[in-house]
C-alpha positions in Angstrom: 16.8 9.3 20.4 18.1 12.8 19.4 17.1 14.4 22.7 19.3 12.0 24.6 22.5 13.0 22.7 22.8 16.3 24.6 23.1 18.6 21.6 22.1 22.1 22.5 23.4 24.1 19.5 21.9 22.1 16.7 18.4 21.0 15.8 17.6 17.5 14.3 17.2 19.2 10.9 20.5 20.9 11.2 22.1 17.6 12.3 20.5 15.9 9.3 22.3 18.4 6.9 25.6 17.4 8.5 24.7 13.7 8.2 23.8 14.2 4.6 27.1 16.0 4.0 29.2 13.2 5.5 27.3 10.4 3.6 27.5 12.5 0.4 31.2 12.9 0.8 31.7 9.2 1.2 29.3 8.3 -1.7 30.8 10.9 -4.0 34.4 9.7 -3.4 33.6 6.0 -3.8 31.2 6.5 -6.7 33.9 8.6 -8.6 36.6 6.0 -7.9 34.6 3.0 -8.9 32.5 4.7 -11.7 29.4 3.4 -9.9 26.5 3.6 -12.3 23.5 1.3 -13.0 23.2 2.7 -16.5 26.7 1.5 -17.4 25.7 -1.9 -16.3 22.6 -1.9 -18.5 23.7 -0.2 -21.7 27.3 0.7 -21.4 30.1 -0.7 -23.5 29.8 -4.5 -23.7 33.0 -5.2 -21.9 32.1 -3.0 -18.9 28.4 -4.0 -18.4 28.9 -7.1 -16.3 31.5 -5.6 -13.9 29.4 -2.4 -13.5 26.2 -4.4 -12.9 28.0 -6.7 -10.5 29.3 -3.8 -8.4 25.7 -2.5 -8.3 24.5 -5.9 -7.2 27.0 -6.1 -4.4 25.9 -2.6 -3.2 22.2 -3.7 -3.3 22.9 -6.9 -1.3 24.7 -4.9 1.4 21.8 -2.3 1.4 19.2 -5.0 1.7 20.9 -6.8 4.6 21.8 -3.6 6.4 18.3 -2.0 6.0 16.3 -5.1 7.0 18.8 -5.8 9.8 17.9 -2.3 11.2 14.2 -3.1 10.8 14.6 -6.4 12.6 16.5 -4.6 15.4 13.5 -2.3 15.8 15.5 0.8 15.0 13.4 1.8 12.0 10.1 1.0 10.5 8.7 1.7 7.0 5.1 1.6 8.2 3.5 4.7 6.7 6.4 5.6 4.5 5.6 7.0 1.1 7.0 3.8 -0.5 4.4 1.8 1.4 1.2 3.6 0.3 -1.4 0.9 0.2 -2.9 2.3 -3.1 -0.2 1.7 -5.7 0.0 4.5 -8.3 0.8 2.2 -11.1 0.4 4.6 -14.0 2.6 7.3 -12.5 5.3 4.8 -11.5 5.4 3.0 -14.9 5.3 6.2 -17.0 7.7 8.0 -14.7 10.1 5.1 -14.7 10.1 4.7 -18.4 10.7 8.4 -18.8 13.6 8.4 -16.3 15.2 5.4 -18.0 15.0 7.1 -21.4 16.4 10.3 -20.0 19.4 8.7 -18.4 20.3 7.2 -21.8 20.0 10.5 -23.5 22.3 12.1 -20.9 24.7 9.2 -20.5 24.1 9.0 -16.8 21.4 8.9 -14.1 21.0 11.7 -11.5 23.5 10.3 -9.1 26.1 9.7 -11.8 25.7 13.2 -13.1 26.1 14.6 -9.6 29.3 12.8 -9.3 30.5 13.9 -12.7 29.7 17.5 -11.9 32.3 17.3 -9.2 34.9 16.1 -11.7 34.5 19.2 -13.9 31.9 17.9 -16.3 29.8 21.0 -17.3 27.5 18.9 -19.3 26.4 17.0 -16.2 26.1 20.3 -14.2 23.7 21.7 -16.8 21.6 18.6 -16.9 21.3 18.7 -13.1 19.9 22.2 -13.4 17.3 21.1 -16.0 16.6 18.0 -13.9 15.9 20.1 -10.7 13.6 22.6 -12.5 11.6 19.7 -14.1 11.4 17.8 -10.8 10.2 20.9 -8.9 7.7 21.8 -11.7 6.3 18.2 -11.5 6.0 18.3 -7.7 4.7 21.9 -7.2 4.5 23.7 -10.5 3.4 23.6 -14.1 3.5 19.8 -14.3 1.8 19.1 -10.9 -1.6 18.5 -12.5 -0.1 15.7 -14.6 1.4 14.1 -11.5 -2.0 14.5 -9.7 -4.0 13.0 -12.5 -1.7 10.0 -13.0 -1.6 9.5 -9.2 -5.3 8.8 -9.2 -4.8 5.6 -11.3 -4.1 3.2 -8.5 -4.3 -0.5 -7.6 -5.3 -1.3 -4.0 -2.5 -3.4 -2.5 -3.1 -3.2 1.2 -0.4 -5.0 3.2 0.8 -6.7 0.0 2.5 -3.4 -0.9 5.4 -4.8 1.1 7.2 -8.1 0.1 7.5 -8.7 3.8 3.8 -9.8 3.6 4.9 -12.9 1.6 5.2 -16.3 3.2 8.4 -16.4 5.2 8.3 -12.7 5.9 10.9 -10.0 5.3 13.9 -12.1 6.5 13.3 -14.8 3.9 12.7 -12.4 1.1 15.7 -10.3 2.0 17.9 -13.4 2.2 16.7 -14.6 -1.2 17.2 -11.3 -2.9 20.6 -10.7 -1.4 21.7 -14.2 -2.3 20.6 -13.7 -5.9 22.4 -10.4 -6.1 25.6 -11.8 -4.7 25.4 -14.9 -6.9 25.3 -12.7 -10.0 28.1 -10.5 -8.7 30.3 -13.7 -8.2 30.1 -14.4 -11.9 31.9 -11.2 -12.7 34.9 -12.0 -10.4 35.3 -8.5 -9.1 38.5 -7.6 -7.3 38.5 -7.6 -3.5 38.8 -3.8 -3.6 35.8 -3.3 -5.8 33.7 -5.7 -3.7 34.7 -3.8 -0.6 33.7 -0.6 -2.3 30.4 -2.0 -3.3 29.7 -3.1 0.2 30.7 0.3 1.6 28.4 2.1 -0.9 25.5 -0.2 -0.1 25.9 0.3 3.7 25.5 4.0 3.3 21.8 3.2 2.6 21.0 1.8 6.0 23.3 4.3 7.6 21.1 7.1 6.2 17.8 5.4 7.1 19.0 4.8 10.7 20.6 8.2 11.0 17.4 10.1 9.9 14.9 7.7 11.3 16.4 6.6 14.6 19.4 8.6 15.8 17.9 12.0 14.8 14.4 11.1 15.8 12.9 13.8 18.0 9.2 13.7 18.7 9.1 17.5 19.2 11.0 18.3 16.0 10.3 15.6 13.4 12.3 15.2 10.2 11.6 12.9 7.3 13.3 9.5 7.3 15.5 9.5 4.2 18.3 7.7 2.5 20.3 7.9 -0.8 18.3 9.6 -3.4 18.7 12.5 -5.8 15.3 13.5 -7.2 13.9 15.2 -4.1 17.3 16.5 -2.9 18.0 18.2 -6.3 14.6 19.9 -6.2 15.1 20.9 -2.5 18.6 22.2 -3.2 17.3 24.3 -6.1 14.5 25.8 -3.9 16.9 26.3 -1.0 19.5 28.0 -3.2 17.0 30.6 -4.4 15.0 31.1 -1.2 17.4 30.1 1.7 16.2 32.9 3.9 12.8 31.3 4.1 13.5 27.6 3.3 15.9 25.6 5.5 18.3 23.1 4.2 17.8 19.4 5.0 19.4 16.0 4.6 19.0 16.0 0.8 20.8 19.3 0.5 23.7 18.1 2.5 23.8 14.8 0.5 23.9 16.6 -2.8 26.6 19.1 -1.7 28.6 16.3 -0.1 28.5 14.1 -3.2 29.8 16.8 -5.4 32.5 17.6 -2.8 33.5 14.0 -2.4 33.7 13.4 -6.2 35.8 16.6 -6.6 38.2 15.6 -3.9 38.6 12.1 -5.3 39.1 13.3 -8.9 41.6 16.1 -7.9 43.6 13.7 -5.7 43.8 11.1 -8.6 44.3 13.8 -11.3 41.1 12.8 -13.0 39.5 16.2 -12.7 39.0 17.7 -16.1 36.8 20.5 -17.5 34.4 19.2 -20.2 31.5 20.8 -22.1 29.2 20.2 -25.0 30.6 19.6 -28.5 27.5 20.8 -30.5 24.1 22.4 -30.2 22.5 19.1 -31.0 24.2 17.4 -28.1 23.1 20.2 -25.8 19.5 19.8 -26.8 19.6 16.0 -26.4 21.0 16.3 -22.9 18.5 19.0 -21.9 15.7 16.8 -23.1 17.1 13.9 -21.1 17.4 16.0 -18.0 13.8 17.1 -18.3 12.6 13.5 -18.7 14.6 12.4 -15.7 13.3 15.2 -13.5 9.7 14.6 -14.4 10.1 10.8 -14.4 11.9 10.7 -11.1 9.0 12.5 -9.3 6.3 10.4 -11.0 8.2 7.1 -10.3 8.9 8.1 -6.7 12.7 8.0 -7.1 15.7 7.5 -9.3 18.1 4.5 -9.7 19.2 5.2 -6.1 16.0 6.5 -4.5 13.8 3.8 -5.9 16.5 1.3 -6.6 19.5 1.1 -4.2 17.6 2.7 -1.3 14.0 1.8 -2.2 14.3 -1.9 -2.9 15.8 -2.7 0.5 12.5 -1.4 2.1 10.9 -4.4 0.3 8.4 -2.0 -1.3 6.5 -3.3 -4.4 6.4 0.4 -5.6 10.1 0.6 -5.5 10.6 -2.6 -7.4 8.1 -1.6 -10.0 9.8 1.8 -10.4 13.2 0.2 -10.8 11.9 -2.3 -13.3 10.3 0.5 -15.4 13.6 2.5 -15.3 15.5 -0.5 -16.5 13.0 -1.2 -19.3 12.9 2.5 -20.3 16.7 2.7 -20.4 17.2 -0.5 -22.4 14.4 0.4 -24.9 15.8 3.9 -25.4 19.3 2.7 -25.9 18.2 0.2 -28.6 16.0 2.8 -30.3 18.6 5.5 -30.4 21.7 3.3 -30.7 23.5 5.7 -28.3 26.4 3.4 -27.7 27.6 3.8 -31.2 26.5 7.4 -31.9 27.1 9.3 -28.7 30.2 10.1 -26.7 30.4 8.6 -23.3 29.8 10.8 -20.3 32.4 9.2 -18.1 
């Protein structure tokens, strides 16, 4: 479709950076305002768990309906997408998900939440993102790549069953059931209209990104990857672009990362929530660094973070994404119980 839009001064890749920037600005501002975070819904303070998880459920329902609506309209297709690989790398996904879940408990926030917090002046979050990006890049292309390759060989052949759309009733029925379940849970939390609207808006950013990169910017002569909300690959790509921009072009993920920090900064400054924060002790610094490394490695092995595999991955109806999200949840809850972080560690935000 891109070639019909009449753009002469920008390539599809350049346009994808601008799209990522816009979506990132919107996500950063809304996530900062609502404190959008799956970790908070799982292991946060008891009083805030249900509202936080309900907000995430609303966003997931909107992402499911929007994404599968775009599939039904013929705008996008996930055939051949990395989340639909017929040989399911079970070991890598499970180990990676567990590691990511443990890491987000150690750092008091997943990759997306830490990106938002970086925009509010939180230097702890910014340092963790640096460690995260290095660990992720090392797992994809560096020192830890052999580990990723070895675990990736332990697969289960799934064929067409890799997608829940292969179940009786097809994608429409599965989507309807999943969205209904998410909304039913959200209803029990009695969120305000404003928070429900914010959850829907955040969720709709997922299909907006899928359609934007996979349909609007589609150019058969200059192909770009179809992407949505995610922070594992974008953080790694942004690191690589920052140190080698003369030979590596920015992409959607780079724009998304920068936009998210910018949106969170604008929101926190406007509301006077911006505040410089740092570490209180060497022990805290070490714990957060370890958590960042676990998340960076785990996010690559699992194929995404709470957004990439969860909020954006589950709406593809990929079994791999569901397995990754489940492993992240189990890893986070198990780590929280083992370390008792709710009582012993200061909250990130």
